[in-house]
C-alpha positions, 0 to 999 in steps of 0.5 A, spaced: 534 299 953 541 295 951 536 289 951 532 292 946 538 295 941 541 288 942 535 285 939 534 290 934 541 289 931 540 281 931 533 282 927 537 287 922 542 282 921 538 276 920 533 281 915 540 283 911 542 276 911 536 273 909 535 278 903 542 277 901 540 269 901 534 270 897 536 275 892 542 270 890 537 264 890 532 268 886 538 270 881 541 263 881 534 259 880 532 264 874 538 263 870 537 256 871 530 256 869 531 260 863 537 255 861 534 248 863 527 247 861 526 241 865 528 244 871 523 250 869 518 244 868 519 241 875 521 247 880 516 252 877 510 249 880 513 249 887 515 256 886 508 258 885 505 254 890 510 257 895 507 264 893 500 261 893 501 259 900 501 265 906 507 265 910 504 265 916 502 257 914 509 256 912 513 258 918 510 253 923 513 247 919 519 250 917 520 252 925 518 244 926 523 242 921 529 247 922 529 248 929 528 255 933 535 258 930 536 263 925 535 258 919 528 258 919 528 266 919 533 266 913 528 261 909 522 265 910 526 272 908 529 268 903 522 266 900 519 273 901 525 276 897 526 271 892 519 270 889 518 278 888 
């Protein structure tokens, strides 16, 4: 049972950290996009593309690029949170 609680604790930490990173990234992007029209023109289509693509399709390339650590998990949670 200790193994399960350690895994749940680890997952909860990753979810919370990903949430904080996603909210911060979303807020920063929103402010910059509202102030800098060129940035909005460049970044907005990429944001729409990440929303049109299912997370299940984005996850494997992220794991290949970033490895099996916490980074791809945080990126996935951040993408989900920052775009909502």
